[in-house]
OpenMM code with the backbone's topology and positions (N, CA, C; nanometers):
from openmm import Vec3, app, unit

residues = "MET ALA ILE THR THR LYS THR ILE ALA ILE LEU ALA ILE ALA SER GLY ILE GLY PHE GLY SER LEU VAL VAL LEU SER GLU ILE TYR LEU SER VAL GLY PHE GLY LEU LEU ASP GLY ARG LEU ASN GLY TYR ASP VAL GLU ALA VAL ASN LYS TYR LEU ALA LEU LEU SER SER LYS ASN ARG GLN PHE TYR ILE GLY SER PHE ARG VAL LEU ASP THR THR VAL PRO PRO LEU LEU ALA THR THR PHE ALA ALA ILE ILE TRP THR LEU GLY SER THR LEU TRP ARG THR THR VAL VAL PHE PRO LEU ILE TYR VAL ILE ALA ASP LEU ARG GLU ASN ALA LEU VAL GLY GLN ILE LEU GLN ALA THR THR LEU ASP ALA GLU THR VAL SER SER ALA SER ASP MET THR GLN LEU LYS TRP LEU PHE THR VAL LEU SER PHE ALA VAL VAL LEU TRP LEU TRP ARG GLN GLY ARG THR GLN ALA".split()
positions = [
    Vec3(15.0881, 17.9341, 7.6839),
    Vec3(15.1322, 18.0640, 7.6384),
    Vec3(15.0210, 18.1328, 7.5477),
    Vec3(14.9652, 18.2287, 7.5653),
    Vec3(14.8708, 18.2878, 7.4885),
    Vec3(14.9318, 18.3496, 7.3625),
    Vec3(14.8620, 18.3459, 7.2537),
    Vec3(14.9056, 18.4118, 7.1300),
    Vec3(14.8244, 18.5482, 7.1188),
    Vec3(14.8997, 18.6430, 7.1154),
    Vec3(14.8694, 18.7808, 7.1112),
    Vec3(14.7883, 18.8145, 6.9670),
    Vec3(14.6998, 18.8996, 6.9661),
    Vec3(14.6219, 18.9582, 6.8493),
    Vec3(14.7428, 18.9991, 6.7565),
    Vec3(14.8447, 19.0778, 6.8087),
    Vec3(14.9480, 19.1335, 6.7422),
    Vec3(15.0359, 19.0406, 6.6744),
    Vec3(15.0698, 18.9165, 6.7406),
    Vec3(15.1442, 18.8079, 6.6914),
    Vec3(15.0563, 18.7599, 6.5700),
    Vec3(14.9337, 18.7161, 6.5843),
    Vec3(14.8411, 18.6783, 6.4833),
    Vec3(14.8538, 18.7654, 6.3465),
    Vec3(14.8332, 18.8888, 6.3931),
    Vec3(14.8486, 18.9998, 6.2707),
    Vec3(14.9699, 18.9986, 6.1960),
    Vec3(15.0681, 18.9708, 6.2763),
    Vec3(15.2140, 18.9759, 6.2014),
    Vec3(15.2230, 18.8508, 6.1226),
    Vec3(15.1733, 18.7359, 6.1768),
    Vec3(15.1621, 18.6112, 6.0976),
    Vec3(15.0946, 18.6303, 5.9744),
    Vec3(14.9740, 18.6695, 6.0012),
    Vec3(14.8770, 18.7012, 5.8759),
    Vec3(14.9334, 18.7748, 5.7575),
    Vec3(14.9951, 18.8892, 5.8018),
    Vec3(15.0582, 18.9842, 5.7058),
    Vec3(15.1651, 18.8984, 5.6331),
    Vec3(15.2635, 18.8476, 5.7076),
    Vec3(15.3788, 18.7604, 5.6558),
    Vec3(15.3242, 18.6498, 5.5729),
    Vec3(15.2302, 18.5857, 5.6101),
    Vec3(15.1843, 18.4701, 5.5237),
    Vec3(15.1141, 18.5338, 5.3888),
    Vec3(15.0433, 18.6524, 5.4068),
    Vec3(14.9738, 18.7082, 5.2787),
    Vec3(15.0662, 18.7443, 5.1838),
    Vec3(15.2007, 18.8299, 5.2470),
    Vec3(15.2925, 18.8552, 5.1420),
    Vec3(15.3573, 18.7552, 5.0899),
    Vec3(15.3866, 18.6475, 5.1705),
    Vec3(15.4688, 18.5426, 5.1038),
    Vec3(15.3965, 18.4575, 5.0027),
    Vec3(15.2547, 18.4330, 5.0563),
    Vec3(15.1554, 18.3626, 4.9430),
    Vec3(15.1521, 18.4388, 4.8198),
    Vec3(15.1140, 18.5767, 4.8375),
    Vec3(15.1223, 18.6644, 4.7178),
    Vec3(15.2355, 18.6611, 4.6375),
    Vec3(15.3498, 18.6609, 4.7019),
    Vec3(15.4688, 18.6553, 4.6298),
    Vec3(15.4779, 18.5344, 4.5464),
    Vec3(15.4542, 18.4137, 4.5957),
    Vec3(15.4525, 18.2869, 4.5212),
    Vec3(15.3497, 18.2899, 4.3928),
    Vec3(15.2374, 18.3491, 4.4208),
    Vec3(15.1408, 18.3499, 4.3108),
    Vec3(15.1882, 18.4563, 4.2004),
    Vec3(15.2541, 18.5575, 4.2419),
    Vec3(15.2924, 18.6653, 4.1303),
    Vec3(15.4073, 18.6157, 4.0605),
    Vec3(15.4999, 18.5419, 4.1393),
    Vec3(15.6196, 18.4772, 4.0639),
    Vec3(15.5926, 18.3624, 3.9757),
    Vec3(15.4895, 18.2867, 4.0254),
    Vec3(15.4530, 18.1797, 3.9393),
    Vec3(15.3925, 18.2391, 3.8109),
    Vec3(15.3069, 18.3259, 3.8344),
    Vec3(15.2409, 18.3835, 3.7089),
    Vec3(15.3551, 18.4448, 3.6078),
    Vec3(15.4338, 18.5225, 3.6707),
    Vec3(15.5470, 18.5716, 3.5873),
    Vec3(15.6320, 18.4874, 3.5048),
    Vec3(15.6774, 18.3804, 3.5896),
    Vec3(15.7921, 18.3022, 3.5303),
    Vec3(15.7546, 18.1568, 3.5179),
    Vec3(15.6544, 18.1086, 3.5675),
    Vec3(15.6247, 17.9513, 3.5691),
    Vec3(15.4652, 17.9045, 3.5162),
    Vec3(15.3942, 17.9904, 3.4799),
    Vec3(15.2673, 17.9461, 3.4282),
    Vec3(15.2648, 17.8947, 3.3009),
    Vec3(15.3389, 17.9440, 3.1961),
    Vec3(15.3695, 17.9011, 3.0580),
    Vec3(15.2394, 17.8356, 2.9862),
    Vec3(15.1247, 17.9096, 3.0272),
    Vec3(14.9933, 17.8493, 2.9690),
    Vec3(14.9163, 17.7769, 3.0500),
    Vec3(14.9583, 17.6919, 3.1119),
    Vec3(14.9175, 17.5711, 3.1812),
    Vec3(14.8948, 17.6021, 3.3539),
    Vec3(14.9724, 17.6943, 3.3922),
    Vec3(14.9838, 17.7053, 3.5367),
    Vec3(15.0879, 17.6068, 3.5963),
    Vec3(15.1561, 17.6664, 3.6982),
    Vec3(15.2586, 17.5612, 3.7402),
    Vec3(15.1886, 17.4385, 3.8076),
    Vec3(15.2705, 17.3309, 3.8242),
    Vec3(15.2305, 17.2021, 3.8804),
    Vec3(15.1711, 17.2216, 4.0317),
    Vec3(15.2410, 17.3099, 4.1182),
    Vec3(15.1897, 17.3096, 4.2355),
    Vec3(15.0580, 17.3825, 4.2569),
    Vec3(14.9965, 17.4416, 4.1516),
    Vec3(14.8734, 17.5365, 4.1445),
    Vec3(14.7549, 17.4526, 4.1048),
    Vec3(14.7770, 17.3256, 4.0400),
    Vec3(14.6630, 17.2564, 3.9840),
    Vec3(14.5677, 17.1782, 4.0746),
    Vec3(14.4569, 17.2468, 4.1085),
    Vec3(14.3683, 17.1712, 4.2054),
    Vec3(14.3316, 17.0413, 4.1691),
    Vec3(14.3218, 17.0183, 4.0425),
    Vec3(14.2820, 16.8727, 4.0096),
    Vec3(14.3927, 16.7921, 3.9741),
    Vec3(14.5034, 16.8251, 4.0136),
    Vec3(14.6141, 16.7451, 3.9940),
    Vec3(14.6739, 16.7402, 3.8607),
    Vec3(14.7505, 16.6385, 3.8063),
    Vec3(14.8232, 16.6176, 3.6770),
    Vec3(14.8591, 16.4773, 3.6540),
    Vec3(14.8864, 16.4549, 3.5480),
    Vec3(14.9421, 16.3158, 3.5182),
    Vec3(15.0857, 16.3337, 3.4201),
    Vec3(15.1242, 16.2241, 3.3888),
    Vec3(15.2648, 16.2329, 3.3125),
    Vec3(15.2485, 16.2991, 3.1941),
    Vec3(15.1375, 16.3073, 3.1143),
    Vec3(15.1170, 16.3754, 2.9848),
    Vec3(15.1136, 16.5333, 3.0058),
    Vec3(15.0374, 16.5638, 3.1170),
    Vec3(15.0470, 16.7084, 3.1343),
    Vec3(15.1582, 16.7549, 3.1932),
    Vec3(15.2278, 16.6734, 3.2615),
    Vec3(15.3769, 16.7178, 3.3058),
    Vec3(15.4788, 16.7377, 3.1937),
    Vec3(15.4620, 16.6404, 3.1041),
    Vec3(15.5452, 16.6604, 2.9779),
    Vec3(15.5140, 16.7730, 2.9003),
    Vec3(15.3767, 16.8040, 2.8872),
    Vec3(15.3447, 16.9267, 2.8131),
    Vec3(15.3902, 17.0677, 2.8874),
    Vec3(15.3793, 17.0600, 3.0042),
    Vec3(15.4360, 17.1618, 3.0908),
    Vec3(15.5733, 17.1829, 3.0733),
    Vec3(15.6515, 17.0788, 3.1145),
    Vec3(15.7999, 17.0833, 3.1010),
    Vec3(15.8639, 17.1138, 2.9585),
    Vec3(15.7806, 17.0913, 2.8515),
    Vec3(15.8302, 17.1291, 2.7166),
    Vec3(15.8146, 17.2764, 2.6990),
    Vec3(15.7151, 17.3369, 2.7425),
    Vec3(15.7052, 17.4870, 2.7493),
    Vec3(15.7799, 17.5677, 2.8385),
    Vec3(15.8294, 17.4969, 2.9382),
    Vec3(15.9298, 17.5699, 3.0431),
    Vec3(16.0578, 17.5893, 3.0126),
    Vec3(16.1031, 17.7022, 2.9899),
    Vec3(16.2480, 17.7245, 2.9567),
    Vec3(16.3454, 17.6856, 3.0576),
    Vec3(16.4566, 17.6493, 3.0221),
    Vec3(16.5687, 17.6048, 3.0893),
    Vec3(16.5874, 17.7099, 3.2196),
    Vec3(16.5949, 17.8425, 3.1935),
    Vec3(16.5989, 17.9435, 3.2811),
    Vec3(16.4881, 17.9365, 3.3939),
    Vec3(16.3730, 17.9329, 3.3483),
    Vec3(16.2600, 17.9220, 3.4305),
    Vec3(16.2578, 17.7995, 3.5170),
    Vec3(16.3009, 17.6748, 3.4497),
    Vec3(16.3023, 17.5568, 3.5305),
    Vec3(16.4111, 17.5680, 3.6539),
    Vec3(16.5084, 17.6382, 3.6207),
    Vec3(16.6112, 17.6591, 3.7235),
    Vec3(16.5652, 17.7542, 3.8325),
    Vec3(16.4843, 17.8604, 3.7881),
    Vec3(16.4055, 17.9288, 3.8914),
    Vec3(16.3196, 17.8444, 3.9809),
    Vec3(16.2501, 17.7725, 3.9095),
    Vec3(16.1447, 17.6747, 3.9873),
    Vec3(16.2117, 17.5933, 4.0929),
    Vec3(16.3283, 17.5459, 4.0618),
    Vec3(16.3886, 17.4504, 4.1635),
    Vec3(16.4977, 17.5305, 4.2409),
    Vec3(16.5228, 17.6469, 4.2150),
    Vec3(16.6121, 17.7292, 4.2894),
    Vec3(16.5453, 17.8294, 4.3765),
    Vec3(16.5378, 17.9474, 4.3414),
    Vec3(16.4611, 18.0715, 4.4330),
    Vec3(16.3251, 18.0459, 4.4542),
    Vec3(16.2559, 18.0014, 4.3638),
    Vec3(16.1138, 17.9746, 4.3879),
    Vec3(16.0878, 17.8585, 4.4960),
    Vec3(16.1637, 17.7701, 4.4915),
    Vec3(16.1526, 17.6468, 4.5773),
    Vec3(16.1717, 17.7028, 4.7216),
    Vec3(16.2813, 17.7730, 4.7224),
    Vec3(16.3336, 17.8135, 4.8622),
    Vec3(16.2016, 17.8856, 4.9291),
    Vec3(16.1462, 17.9902, 4.8381),
    Vec3(16.0146, 18.0530, 4.9000),
    Vec3(15.9129, 17.9726, 4.9123),
    Vec3(15.9034, 17.8797, 4.8310),
    Vec3(15.7880, 17.7644, 4.8589),
    Vec3(15.8100, 17.6888, 4.9677),
    Vec3(15.9440, 17.6743, 5.0099),
    Vec3(15.9502, 17.5941, 5.1320),
    Vec3(15.9306, 17.6644, 5.2554),
    Vec3(15.9487, 17.7966, 5.2559),
    Vec3(15.9306, 17.8943, 5.3572),
    Vec3(15.7886, 17.9330, 5.3927),
    Vec3(15.7213, 17.9515, 5.2866),
    Vec3(15.5736, 18.0154, 5.3026),
    Vec3(15.4836, 17.9059, 5.3582),
    Vec3(15.4815, 17.7847, 5.3322),
    Vec3(15.3871, 17.6773, 5.3831),
    Vec3(15.3920, 17.6672, 5.5277),
    Vec3(15.5073, 17.6549, 5.5916),
    Vec3(15.5236, 17.6534, 5.7337),
    Vec3(15.4559, 17.7783, 5.8044),
    Vec3(15.4981, 17.8846, 5.7488),
    Vec3(15.4447, 18.0196, 5.7961),
    Vec3(15.2927, 18.0303, 5.7899),
    Vec3(15.2401, 17.9882, 5.6753),
    Vec3(15.1038, 17.9872, 5.6581),
    Vec3(15.0267, 17.8878, 5.7471),
    Vec3(15.0693, 17.7649, 5.7710),
    Vec3(15.0255, 17.6554, 5.8532),
    Vec3(15.0375, 17.7142, 5.9954),
    Vec3(15.1270, 17.7859, 6.0379),
    Vec3(15.1367, 17.8481, 6.1774),
    Vec3(15.0250, 17.9482, 6.1902),
    Vec3(15.0185, 18.0311, 6.0800),
    Vec3(14.9157, 18.1313, 6.0889),
    Vec3(14.7620, 18.0730, 6.1132),
    Vec3(14.7378, 17.9649, 6.0252),
    Vec3(14.6099, 17.8992, 6.0527),
    Vec3(14.5933, 17.8339, 6.1888),
    Vec3(14.7111, 17.7659, 6.2259),
    Vec3(14.6976, 17.6869, 6.3596),
    Vec3(14.6779, 17.7931, 6.4758),
    Vec3(14.7570, 17.9110, 6.4565),
    Vec3(14.7474, 18.0071, 6.5671),
    Vec3(14.6030, 18.0742, 6.5858),
    Vec3(14.5373, 18.0938, 6.4752),
    Vec3(14.4236, 18.1522, 6.4731),
    Vec3(14.3046, 18.0509, 6.5275),
    Vec3(14.3172, 17.9433, 6.4664),
    Vec3(14.2318, 17.8326, 6.5323),
    Vec3(14.2341, 17.7956, 6.6696),
    Vec3(14.3638, 17.7959, 6.7269),
    Vec3(14.3853, 17.7803, 6.8645),
    Vec3(14.3248, 17.8835, 6.9364),
    Vec3(14.3563, 18.0168, 6.8971),
    Vec3(14.3070, 18.1340, 6.9774),
    Vec3(14.1626, 18.1599, 6.9723),
    Vec3(14.0937, 18.1366, 6.8438),
    Vec3(13.9499, 18.1434, 6.8354),
    Vec3(13.8656, 18.0331, 6.8696),
    Vec3(13.9324, 17.9222, 6.8633),
    Vec3(13.8479, 17.8001, 6.8610),
    Vec3(13.8202, 17.7489, 7.0149),
    Vec3(13.7113, 17.6794, 7.0311),
    Vec3(13.6755, 17.6169, 7.1530),
    Vec3(13.7617, 17.4889, 7.1517),
    Vec3(13.7434, 17.3943, 7.2515),
    Vec3(13.8074, 17.2799, 7.2627),
    Vec3(13.7838, 17.1994, 7.1365),
    Vec3(13.6608, 17.1918, 7.1087),
    Vec3(13.6188, 17.0995, 6.9959),
    Vec3(13.6740, 17.1521, 6.8802),
    Vec3(13.6594, 17.2867, 6.8505),
    Vec3(13.7282, 17.3485, 6.7175),
    Vec3(13.8824, 17.3468, 6.7142),
    Vec3(13.9367, 17.3361, 6.8236),
    Vec3(14.0841, 17.3262, 6.8288),
    Vec3(14.1239, 17.2069, 6.7721),
    Vec3(14.0485, 17.1080, 6.7617),
    Vec3(14.0920, 16.9623, 6.7035),
    Vec3(14.1329, 16.9831, 6.5591),
    Vec3(14.0616, 17.0843, 6.4892),
    Vec3(14.0851, 17.1043, 6.3595),
    Vec3(14.2095, 17.1693, 6.3197),
    Vec3(14.3009, 17.1932, 6.4383),
    Vec3(14.4284, 17.2501, 6.4095),
    Vec3(14.5211, 17.1430, 6.3352),
    Vec3(14.4691, 17.0138, 6.3303),
    Vec3(14.5239, 16.9195, 6.2471),
    Vec3(14.5326, 16.9493, 6.1020),
    Vec3(14.4366, 17.0246, 6.0503),
    Vec3(14.4211, 17.0555, 5.9264),
    Vec3(14.5435, 17.1323, 5.8643),
    Vec3(14.5822, 17.2356, 5.9374),
    Vec3(14.7010, 17.3046, 5.8856),
    Vec3(14.8218, 17.2187, 5.8860),
    Vec3(14.8428, 17.1299, 5.9723),
    Vec3(14.9529, 17.0467, 5.9966),
    Vec3(14.9429, 16.9411, 5.8693),
    Vec3(14.8155, 16.8776, 5.8349),
    Vec3(14.8188, 16.7983, 5.7078),
    Vec3(14.8432, 16.8872, 5.5793),
    Vec3(14.7946, 17.0026, 5.5684),
    Vec3(14.8386, 17.0933, 5.4649),
    Vec3(14.9874, 17.1008, 5.4454),
    Vec3(15.0646, 17.1461, 5.5514),
    Vec3(15.1925, 17.1828, 5.5438),
    Vec3(15.2955, 17.0434, 5.5111),
    Vec3(15.2536, 16.9310, 5.5816),
    Vec3(15.3284, 16.8046, 5.5277),
    Vec3(15.2854, 16.7597, 5.3862),
    Vec3(15.1685, 16.7891, 5.3356),
    Vec3(15.1356, 16.7532, 5.1936),
    Vec3(15.2182, 16.8754, 5.1026),
    Vec3(15.2261, 16.9751, 5.1375),
    Vec3(15.2897, 17.0854, 5.0630),
    Vec3(15.4312, 17.0598, 5.0497),
    Vec3(15.4950, 17.0341, 5.1598),
    Vec3(15.6421, 17.0231, 5.1642),
    Vec3(15.6835, 16.8809, 5.0955),
    Vec3(15.5882, 16.7755, 5.1172),
    Vec3(15.6267, 16.6569, 5.0342),
    Vec3(15.5958, 16.6857, 4.8759),
    Vec3(15.4882, 16.7596, 4.8429),
    Vec3(15.4646, 16.7904, 4.7206),
    Vec3(15.5897, 16.8620, 4.6366),
    Vec3(15.6361, 16.9515, 4.7213),
    Vec3(15.7691, 17.0383, 4.6631),
    Vec3(15.8855, 16.9614, 4.6437),
    Vec3(15.9100, 16.8522, 4.7376),
    Vec3(16.0285, 16.7605, 4.7148),
    Vec3(16.0102, 16.6845, 4.5837),
    Vec3(15.8801, 16.6311, 4.5623),
    Vec3(15.8464, 16.5413, 4.4473),
    Vec3(15.8573, 16.6344, 4.3174),
    Vec3(15.7905, 16.7548, 4.3274),
    Vec3(15.7979, 16.8231, 4.2027),
    Vec3(15.9452, 16.8607, 4.1766),
    Vec3(16.0328, 16.8882, 4.2769),
    Vec3(16.1774, 16.9144, 4.2748),
    Vec3(16.2238, 16.7925, 4.1843),
    Vec3(16.1947, 16.6773, 4.2389),
    Vec3(16.2531, 16.5409, 4.1639),
    Vec3(16.2020, 16.5384, 4.0176),
    Vec3(16.0665, 16.5804, 3.9848),
    Vec3(16.0277, 16.5906, 3.8426),
    Vec3(16.1047, 16.6811, 3.7644),
    Vec3(16.1270, 16.7979, 3.8205),
    Vec3(16.1864, 16.9135, 3.7382),
    Vec3(16.3311, 16.8857, 3.7181),
    Vec3(16.3952, 16.7924, 3.7944),
    Vec3(16.5347, 16.7393, 3.7835),
    Vec3(16.5542, 16.6133, 3.6987),
    Vec3(16.4499, 16.5477, 3.6771),
    Vec3(16.4678, 16.4134, 3.6291),
    Vec3(16.4912, 16.4166, 3.4758),
    Vec3(16.5739, 16.3262, 3.4271),
    Vec3(16.5986, 16.3324, 3.2848),
    Vec3(16.4621, 16.2438, 3.2037),
    Vec3(16.4041, 16.1529, 3.2887),
    Vec3(16.2988, 16.0876, 3.2263),
    Vec3(16.1765, 16.0926, 3.3593),
    Vec3(16.0476, 16.0945, 3.3108),
    Vec3(15.9586, 16.1013, 3.4001),
    Vec3(15.9225, 15.9768, 3.4647),
    Vec3(15.8943, 15.9649, 3.6029),
    Vec3(15.8605, 15.8448, 3.6607),
    Vec3(15.7122, 15.8751, 3.6786),
    Vec3(15.6178, 15.7714, 3.6356),
    Vec3(15.4691, 15.7735, 3.6570),
    Vec3(15.4414, 15.7725, 3.8012),
    Vec3(15.5156, 15.6986, 3.8828),
    Vec3(15.4873, 15.6907, 4.0310),
    Vec3(15.5011, 15.8211, 4.0924),
    Vec3(15.6229, 15.8860, 4.0720),
    Vec3(15.6576, 16.0110, 4.1306),
    Vec3(15.5514, 16.1254, 4.0956),
    Vec3(15.5058, 16.1301, 3.9526),
    Vec3(15.4115, 16.2099, 3.9176),
    Vec3(15.2785, 16.1890, 3.9908),
    Vec3(15.2416, 16.0647, 3.9959),
    Vec3(15.1207, 16.0414, 4.0665),
    Vec3(15.1253, 16.0863, 4.2098),
    Vec3(15.2399, 16.0575, 4.2739),
    Vec3(15.2494, 16.0939, 4.4140),
    Vec3(15.2410, 16.2534, 4.4412),
    Vec3(15.3293, 16.3155, 4.3401),
    Vec3(15.3202, 16.4681, 4.3544),
    Vec3(15.1788, 16.5163, 4.3230),
    Vec3(15.1164, 16.4671, 4.2146),
    Vec3(14.9701, 16.5038, 4.2000),
    Vec3(14.8757, 16.4792, 4.3171),
    Vec3(14.9084, 16.3607, 4.3914),
    Vec3(14.8090, 16.3384, 4.5045),
    Vec3(14.8455, 16.4437, 4.6107),
    Vec3(14.9681, 16.4781, 4.6216),
    Vec3(15.0055, 16.5746, 4.7416),
    Vec3(14.9467, 16.7119, 4.7109),
    Vec3(14.9493, 16.7494, 4.5680),
    Vec3(14.9054, 16.8738, 4.5432),
    Vec3(14.7562, 16.8748, 4.5696),
    Vec3(14.6871, 16.7760, 4.5412),
    Vec3(14.5245, 16.7824, 4.5685),
    Vec3(14.5040, 16.7927, 4.7121),
    Vec3(14.5950, 16.7079, 4.7863),
    Vec3(14.5834, 16.6944, 4.9352),
    Vec3(14.6011, 16.8300, 5.0034),
    Vec3(14.7229, 16.9038, 4.9456),
    Vec3(14.7529, 17.0345, 4.9959),
    Vec3(14.6346, 17.1222, 4.9815),
    Vec3(14.5794, 17.1320, 4.8572),
    Vec3(14.4785, 17.2230, 4.8381),
    Vec3(14.3624, 17.1947, 4.9114),
    Vec3(14.3070, 17.0659, 4.9220),
    Vec3(14.2139, 17.0342, 5.0154),
    Vec3(14.2274, 17.0791, 5.1551),
    Vec3(14.3322, 17.0693, 5.2073),
    Vec3(14.3561, 17.0964, 5.3511),
    Vec3(14.3814, 17.2527, 5.3664),
    Vec3(14.4213, 17.3069, 5.2737),
    Vec3(14.4350, 17.4512, 5.2559),
    Vec3(14.3017, 17.5256, 5.2821),
    Vec3(14.2125, 17.4731, 5.1927),
    Vec3(14.0764, 17.5163, 5.1885),
    Vec3(13.9928, 17.4996, 5.3128),
    Vec3(14.0196, 17.3607, 5.3730),
    Vec3(13.9662, 17.3249, 5.4826),
    Vec3(14.0086, 17.4142, 5.5998),
    Vec3(14.1388, 17.4474, 5.6193),
    Vec3(14.1874, 17.5299, 5.7184),
    Vec3(14.1608, 17.6801, 5.7194),
    Vec3(14.1487, 17.7166, 5.5784),
    Vec3(14.0949, 17.8619, 5.5456),
    Vec3(13.9342, 17.8848, 5.5815),
    Vec3(13.8623, 17.7705, 5.5692),
    Vec3(13.7187, 17.7838, 5.5912),
    Vec3(13.6893, 17.7598, 5.7634),
    Vec3(13.7824, 17.6844, 5.8348),
    Vec3(13.7534, 17.7004, 5.9602),
    Vec3(13.8095, 17.8371, 6.0184),
    Vec3(13.9092, 17.8908, 5.9736),
    Vec3(13.9653, 18.0141, 6.0119),
    Vec3(13.8320, 18.1235, 5.9990),
    Vec3(13.7716, 18.1225, 5.8743),
    Vec3(13.6860, 18.2228, 5.8617),
    Vec3(13.5690, 18.1944, 5.9319),
    Vec3(13.5233, 18.0831, 5.9556),
    Vec3(13.4254, 18.0259, 6.0440),
    Vec3(13.4343, 18.0814, 6.1801),
    Vec3(13.5413, 18.0659, 6.2370),
    Vec3(13.5749, 18.1017, 6.3689),
    Vec3(13.5866, 18.2551, 6.3786),
    Vec3(13.6450, 18.3193, 6.2874),
    Vec3(13.6392, 18.4637, 6.2719),
    Vec3(13.5033, 18.5191, 6.2778),
    Vec3(13.4247, 18.4627, 6.1798),
    Vec3(13.2816, 18.4958, 6.1842),
    Vec3(13.2032, 18.4791, 6.3103),
    Vec3(13.2314, 18.3552, 6.3588),
    Vec3(13.1555, 18.3498, 6.4903),
    Vec3(13.2101, 18.4440, 6.6060),
    Vec3(13.3124, 18.4648, 6.5983),
    Vec3(13.3773, 18.5691, 6.7015),
    Vec3(13.3239, 18.7103, 6.6853),
    Vec3(13.2979, 18.7531, 6.5526),
    Vec3(13.2608, 18.8886, 6.5301),
    Vec3(13.1109, 18.8910, 6.5626),
    Vec3(13.0236, 18.7917, 6.5568),
    Vec3(12.8960, 18.7979, 6.5680),
    Vec3(12.8715, 18.7739, 6.7177),
    Vec3(12.9570, 18.7337, 6.7912),
    Vec3(12.9389, 18.7320, 6.9346),
    Vec3(12.9860, 18.8534, 7.0021),
    Vec3(13.0627, 18.9209, 6.9321),
    Vec3(13.1281, 19.0413, 7.0106),
    Vec3(13.0131, 19.1526, 7.0021),
] * unit.nanometer
topology = app.Topology()
chain = topology.addChain("A")
for resn in residues:
    res = topology.addResidue(resn, chain)
    for name in ("N", "CA", "C"):
        topology.addAtom(name, app.Element.getBySymbol(name[0]), res)
């Protein structure tokens, strides 16, 4: 089944709105001077998580594990689907192998979300959980960037050949 340009456009717009909503909501409710855990490209350790949690109000913590988490569980599969659809549509057989990048991204992101949820609800921090969450955060961002780079490359190649 071919993926139409209209379908890709709808996916891209929905992904952009979803990702933009996550960024705006995180800045308004969850950044508390250090940026939310999910957004830290270089990861975090127990000390950084303790500092972050100390600044996060109870109301904002509930928002993080409630409404924000629902959105943050919906957007990653949508974004991964968008990346994969574009890669599959624009890529040659060799480039289509990079469709694994969005798959790794979404698995890492959803695992990170589950671990951050555990951290936010824990009474004491477990260093192993924090380390695993941090690893997933870094992996998520690495494969987000790789997916986006492939999409841009393929789009640019398509534009120069047209």
